[in-house]
C-alpha positions in Angstrom: 101.0 95.0 106.6 100.0 96.5 110.0 100.1 100.0 108.6 97.8 99.0 105.7 95.2 97.6 108.1 95.2 100.8 110.2 94.9 102.9 107.0 92.0 100.7 105.8 90.2 101.0 109.2 90.7 104.8 109.2 89.3 105.2 105.7 86.4 102.9 106.6 85.4 105.0 109.6 85.7 108.1 107.5 83.3 106.7 104.9 80.9 105.5 107.6 81.0 109.0 109.2 80.3 110.6 105.9 77.4 108.3 105.0 75.9 108.7 108.6 76.2 112.5 108.2 74.4 112.5 104.9 71.6 110.2 106.3 71.3 112.5 109.3 71.0 115.6 107.1 68.4 113.9 105.0 66.5 112.9 108.2 66.7 116.4 109.5 65.4 117.8 106.2 62.4 115.4 106.3 61.5 115.6 110.0 62.7 119.1 110.9 65.4 120.2 113.3 63.5 119.5 116.5 62.7 115.9 115.6 65.8 115.1 113.6 68.7 116.7 115.6 69.2 113.4 117.6 70.2 111.8 114.3 73.5 113.7 114.5 74.6 111.5 117.4 75.6 108.6 115.0 77.9 110.8 112.7 79.4 112.2 115.8 80.4 108.8 117.2 81.6 107.6 113.8 83.6 110.8 113.4 85.2 110.3 116.8 86.2 106.8 115.8 87.7 108.2 112.6 89.8 110.7 114.5 90.8 108.0 117.0 92.0 105.6 114.2 93.8 108.5 112.5 95.7 109.4 115.6 96.5 105.8 116.3 97.8 105.3 112.7 99.9 108.5 112.9 101.4 107.5 116.3 102.3 104.0 115.1 103.8 105.5 111.9 105.9 107.9 113.9 107.1 105.0 116.2 108.0 102.9 113.2 110.0 105.7 111.7 111.8 106.3 114.9 112.9 102.6 115.1 
């Protein structure tokens, strides 16, 4: 069950990062690079959370396999 929760959280953050990136790209296309580049902060944070969750899930999976 614990593995499933981590996998769901990982996928959720991946989806959030993708949606935030698409929204940021849309904002940049509408406002221009100079005004819209700050919108890339949110996909960056969501992407970092995705990678954190992925690393945590892999680490827990490896420790479960070693047990």
